[in-house]
N, C-alpha and C positions, 0 to 999 in steps of 0.2 A: 940752746945747743941741741942738736938732734942726737938722741942716743944711738949707740952702735946697733946694727941689725942683730936680731936674735939668731942663734944657731937654729938649724932645722928642728932638732929634738926639743928645744925650748919652745919654739913656736907651736909645734905639734902638741906639747903638754898644755900650753896656755890655751890653745884652741879647744882641746877636749874639755878642759876645765870650764871654759866659757859656755860650751854646749850644755854642760851639766848644771851650771849655776844660774845662767840667765833664765828668764821666764817668758819674755816677750821677744818677738821678731817682727820685722817688716816682711810682709809676704806680697810678692808681685806675681800677677797672673796676666795672661794675654789671650787674645783670640776672641772668637765669637762665643757667645752672643754679646758679652759686655764690653769688649775692647780692653785695652790695657788698664790694669787696676792695681792699686797699691794700698795695703791696709795693715795696721798693726794687730797681731793676734798673739795670744798666749800659746805656749806649746809645752808638751811633755817629750823629753828626749829619753829614749830607752837604751841608748848605747849604740843603736844601729839606724834608727829612724826617728822622725818627729811625728807627733800626733797633734793636730790642730782641730778646732771645731769652729764652724761658722753657720749662721742660719742658712737653711737650704735655699731660701729665696734671694740670697745676696748675689751680687756680681761675682764675688770671689768663688762661691760655690758653683755657680753656673759655668764660669770660666774653667774651673778645674775639672768639671764633668765633661766639658767639651774638648779641653786640651790639658793634659795632666802636667805639662811642663810648668815649673815654678822656680822662683828665686827667692831665697830668704836672706835677710841681712841682720846680723847681730852686732851690737856695740856701736860706739861712736865712730866718726870718720877717721880718727887717728888710732883706732884699734879695732878694725872692722874684720868681720868674718862673713864671707859671701858663700852661700850654698846654692848650687843648682841641683834641682831634684825633680823627681817624678811623684805625683800625688795619685793615690788610689783611695776611692771612697771605701770606708770600712764601717761595719757594725762593731760596736765595742762590747766587751764583757763587763759585768758589774765590777770586777776587779780593776780593769783598765779604766773605766769611768771614775772609780774611786781614786785611783792614782792620779789621773788627770786633774780632778777637782782638788785633791790635796796639794799637788804641785803648783797649780795655777791660782788657787783661791777662787775658782769659778766653776760652777757645775751646770752645764747646759741642760742636763736631764731634769733640772728643777723648773725650767721655763716652759711656758705654754707654746712658744714658737718652736717648731721643729728645727733641730740642728743636724748638720751633716758633719761627721768626723772624717778626716783624711789622714792617711799615713803617707808621709813624704820621705822617700828614700833618697838620700843624697847621692848624686853622681859625681859632683865635683865640689871640693871645698877649697877656698882660698882665704888667706889671712895675711894682713900686714898692718903695720903701724905708721910708717913713714915711707917716703919714696925709696929709701935705701933697702926696704924689705920687699919691694915689688918683685925683684928677681927672686925666684924660689918661693913665690907666694902660694903655689899650688901644693896642697897637702893631701888631697884625695883626687884621684882621676879614675873615671869609669867605675865608680863605686868602691874603689880599693884605696885604703890609706897607703901613702908612699912612705919610703924609709923603712 
């Protein structure tokens, strides 16, 4: 039996909790030079944006430097959060690097291979569990939370 759709406020609460508690997301990039690419990456959510890190030589890094549009996906298919965002390459402070490492259990600064950090600002966030939640799935539009 399919559960009743969540009210907007409950869905918004659940989505914000997922952003804060999940550690990994699927990150999709497109465009030259690497073409469409999908990879799982750990992230740090600071309440307004995601911080990810990937080796500078990867398709993901090259794609984001060429075209900053990206899509992130959190959760299983029956409790999904989709985020369309814009990625900006950033240099991090020691404090931010420490927070990323503590949250993700992974510290790229300790590796010999150079990593690039990207700040991803969400432009649109959608969330739904079942088909009955598809109407009203948009929780953020143009970078602003709805409701």
